[in-house]
N, C-alpha and C positions, 0 to 999 in steps of 0.2 A: 504494500500500500504506500502511496506517495505521502510525504509529510509536508505538502505545500498547504498554504493557508486556504486556497480555494477548495481543497478536498473536503473540509468540514462543511463548507457552505453547500457544496454539491450533495453531500450525504444527507444533510438536513432537508434539502429540497426534495430529494428522493424519498426520504422517510415520511415527509408530509404527504407525498403521493400515495404511499402505502396506507397511511392512516385514512386518507380520504376514500380510497378504494374499499377498505374494511368498513368504513362508516356507511358507504353505499350498500354493501352486502348486508350489513346489520339492519339497515332500514328496510330492506326488501325481505329480510328473514321473518320467520314467524316464531322465533324463540320467545320464551317467557320473559327473558331479560333483554329483549331487543332494544328497548328504549335506553337502558343502562349502557348497552354496548355502543349505541350511537353517541351518547354523551361522552363516553370514555374515548372514543375515536376522535370526536370533535376536540376535546381537550388535548389529546395527543397531537392533532394537527396544528393547533395553536402553539403548543410547546415547540414543535419542530420548526414551524415557520419563524418563530421568534429566534430560535437557534440559528436558522439560516440567515436571518437578518443580522444577528450578532457576528456570524461568520463573515458576512460581507463587510461589516464594519471593521473586523480584524484584518481582512484583506487590504482595505484602504489604509488603515493605520499602519500596517506592515510596509506597504509600498512607500508611504511618506515618512516612515520611521518615527511615528509618534510615540511619546513616552507612555501614553494610555493604551498602547497596542494590545495589551492583554486584559483589558477591562472585562469584568465578569457580566456586565449588563449593558445593553444597548444605550440606555439613557445616559450613561457616563461618557459615551462617545458622541452622542448626538446632542451635545451641549454647546451653548454659545462660547463658553470659555475655551473649548477646544478649537473652535473656528477663530477666536480672537488671537490665539497663539500662533496659528499657521493657517493661511488661506488655502483651503482644499475644496475645489469645485464639487467633487462627488459628495463629500460630507456636507457641504453647504446645501446641496439639493435635498439630501436626506433630512437635514435639520428643518428645512422649509416644509417638507412633507409631514414631518413629525409634529410640527407646530400647528398645522391646519387640522382642526378636529374632524373634518369630513373626509380626509384622505384615507386611502387604504393603509398607509404606514402608521398613521396616528391611531387608527382603529385597531390595528394589529397589536401595537404596544399596549393600548388600553385593554384589549381582550386578554393579553398575557398577564397584565397586572391583576385583572379580575379573577384569574385562576387562584390567586393567593389570598383572596378576601373571604372572610367567613360568611356563611349564609345569614341573611338578615330577613326577619319577618317584615312584611309590608307594614308601613305605619298606618295606624287607624286614626281617622279624624274623629274628634269628640262628637258624639251623636246628639242631635237636638232632641230633647225629651218630648217635644210636640210632634215629632215625625212618626209616621206609622211604624210599627214594630217589624212588619214583613216588607222586605225590599226585593225587587227584582235585580238579580245579578247575572252577569255573563262571565263564565269562566274563560272564554276566549280572549276577552279584553285584558284580563288580569295576568294572563300567562306571560312569563318573562320572555323577552326577545332572545332567541338563540341564533347563533351563526349558522347559516345554511351551508351545505356542502358546496354549492355554487359560489358563494361569497368567498369561502376559504380557497377554492380552486382559483378564483380570480386573483386573490392576493398572492397565491403561489406563482401564477403566471407573471404577475407584475414584478415580483421579486426576481424571478428567473430572468426576465427581460432586462431589468435594471442591472443585474449582475453581469450579464453578457455585454451590455453597453458600457458599463464601467470598466470591465476587463479589457475591452477593445481600446478604450482611451488610455488605460494605464500601460498597455503594451506598446503604444506608439512612442512613448518617451525614450 
């Protein structure tokens, strides 16, 4: 096995594909624990995507010989302080994407951070004593939003394209 920085990025992108494939199979299956299998593979895909993003950050940091080159978290490399120390166009693009909350990169970082948050019960609003005791509720509206397989695959493809584009640029120097 090669010990180049890009190896880990490629592995994590591949592992994400495996998790998404298993997620698809679990969703189609009729096993009693199918829902749990889908959730496990969803979390696995987010974990590996984050690892691939970290691997790409390590590739860039290694090419530019940044002192933060072995940072254990993406957030430590996608910080303004790193850009202030050395102007790196690839990192600047990633920082810009990470700062915009509606981008795939920001959503990926947020989804990864959410994996480590404890479950919280929904907050209840104090009830008005004059309201009727029986309310009509919809379970569909209260269901937490989960990442779809298609969204995760889109993030995977975006990361893959970004890695290829950055590598082409880094090799030209």
